[in-house]
C-alpha positions in Angstrom: -5.2 -18.7 37.1 -4.3 -22.3 36.2 -2.7 -22.9 32.8 -1.7 -26.2 31.2 1.6 -25.6 29.5 1.8 -29.2 28.1 2.8 -29.2 24.5 3.8 -25.5 24.4 7.2 -24.5 23.1 9.5 -22.7 25.5 8.7 -19.4 23.8 5.0 -20.1 23.9 5.1 -20.8 27.7 7.2 -17.7 28.3 4.8 -15.6 26.2 1.7 -16.9 28.0 3.4 -16.3 31.4 4.2 -12.7 30.4 0.7 -12.2 29.1 -0.8 -13.3 32.4 1.6 -11.1 34.3 0.7 -8.1 32.1 -3.0 -8.9 32.6 -2.4 -9.1 36.3 -0.5 -5.8 36.4 -3.2 -4.1 34.2 -5.9 -5.4 36.5 -4.2 -4.1 39.7 -3.4 -0.7 38.2 -6.8 -0.1 36.7 -8.6 -1.5 39.8 -6.8 1.0 42.0 -7.5 3.8 39.5 -11.3 3.0 39.6 -11.1 2.9 43.4 -9.3 6.2 43.7 -10.9 8.3 40.9 -14.2 6.6 40.1 -15.1 4.5 37.1 -15.8 7.4 34.7 -12.6 9.4 35.3 -10.5 6.2 35.4 -12.0 5.0 32.2 -11.1 8.2 30.4 -7.5 8.0 31.7 -7.2 4.3 30.9 -8.4 4.8 27.3 -5.9 7.6 26.8 -3.1 5.6 28.3 -3.9 2.5 26.1 -4.0 4.7 23.0 -0.6 6.2 23.7 0.9 2.8 24.6 -0.4 1.4 21.3 0.8 4.3 19.2 4.3 4.1 20.7 4.4 0.4 20.1 3.3 0.9 16.5 5.9 3.6 15.9 8.6 1.3 17.3 7.5 -1.6 15.1 7.5 0.8 12.1 11.0 1.9 13.0 12.2 -1.7 12.8 10.3 -2.2 9.5 12.0 0.9 8.1 15.4 -0.1 9.4 15.1 -3.5 7.6 14.1 -1.6 4.4 10.7 -3.2 4.3 7.4 -1.6 3.2 4.9 -0.6 5.9 2.5 -3.4 5.1 0.3 -5.4 7.4 2.4 -8.5 6.7 5.5 -6.6 7.7 3.8 -5.3 10.9 3.2 -9.0 11.7 6.7 -10.0 10.7 8.3 -7.4 13.0 5.7 -7.5 15.8 7.1 -6.6 19.2 6.1 -9.8 20.9 5.9 -13.5 19.8 2.1 -13.4 19.4 2.1 -16.6 17.3 3.6 -18.5 20.2 1.1 -17.4 22.8 -2.1 -16.9 20.9 -1.7 -19.0 17.7 -3.7 -16.7 15.5 -5.3 -17.8 12.3 -4.6 -15.3 9.5 -6.0 -17.1 6.5 -9.3 -16.1 5.2 -9.8 -15.8 1.4 -12.8 -13.4 1.5 -10.8 -10.7 3.4 -8.4 -9.0 0.9 -5.9 -7.5 3.3 -5.4 -9.0 6.8 -7.6 -11.2 8.9 -6.7 -12.4 12.3 -8.6 -14.8 14.6 -7.6 -16.3 17.9 -9.6 -18.7 20.0 -7.7 -17.9 23.2 -7.0 -14.7 25.0 -5.0 -14.9 28.2 -5.8 -11.4 29.1 -9.5 -11.9 28.7 -9.4 -15.1 30.7 -7.6 -13.4 33.6 -10.0 -10.4 33.6 -13.1 -12.4 33.3 -11.9 -14.6 36.2 -11.7 -11.3 38.2 -15.1 -10.0 36.9 -13.2 -7.1 35.2 -14.8 -7.4 31.8 -15.7 -3.7 31.3 -12.3 -2.2 32.3 -10.3 -5.1 31.0 -11.9 -4.6 27.6 -10.4 -1.1 27.4 -7.0 -2.8 26.9 -8.1 -3.9 23.5 -7.9 -0.3 22.4 -4.2 -0.9 22.0 -4.8 -3.0 18.8 -6.2 0.0 16.8 -3.6 2.3 18.2 -0.7 0.0 17.2 -1.8 0.2 13.6 -2.3 4.0 13.9 1.3 4.4 15.1 2.6 2.0 12.5 0.9 3.6 9.4 -1.7 6.2 8.7 -2.8 3.9 5.9 -4.1 1.2 8.1 -7.7 0.8 9.4 -8.2 -1.8 12.1 -11.7 -3.3 12.4 -12.4 -5.6 15.3 -15.4 -7.9 14.9 -15.6 -10.4 17.7 -14.0 -10.3 21.2 -13.8 -13.1 23.8 -14.2 -10.6 26.7 -17.5 -9.5 25.1 -18.7 -13.1 25.3 -17.8 -14.2 21.8 -16.1 -17.5 21.3 -13.1 -15.9 19.7 -11.5 -12.6 18.8 -11.2 -11.6 15.2 -10.4 -8.5 13.2 -9.5 -7.2 9.8 -7.0 -4.6 8.9 -7.6 -2.6 5.7 -5.6 -0.1 3.7 -7.2 3.4 3.4 -5.5 3.9 0.1 -7.1 0.8 -1.4 -10.6 1.7 0.0 -10.5 5.2 -1.7 -10.1 3.6 -5.1 
């Protein structure tokens, strides 16, 4: 996969390189699982693994938020996120009609890598991590993805809501 790093910060370049390495590793692990166990069994295992991976990450982020004495809000999830997502994906989080948290990105290094390998269906399972991160971070958060590059959309976007606010 050829990437033009021109204009990127050092952190942005490092983040993109690590994202591509992670996508490559995920591809090889999941490809081998599908080859060895069949797509149905591998898919179940991959979904479980991505969920557990996300929950653990969410709990770790929450521990940092708690350690800093911050409230478990979406904004503090972003503030203490476990990777420099802003440097590698440059998400847009401003949308006035979404009351809690909106995120949109026009670039996904993972999706680009998996689509290049025709690994759309299994690659898409990685996105399960986003919901699981919020689950591990706080029972109050609900993650709602809308668009996804790997599904053929022009961008990825999602909203995160608070259960406690929805019940009122």
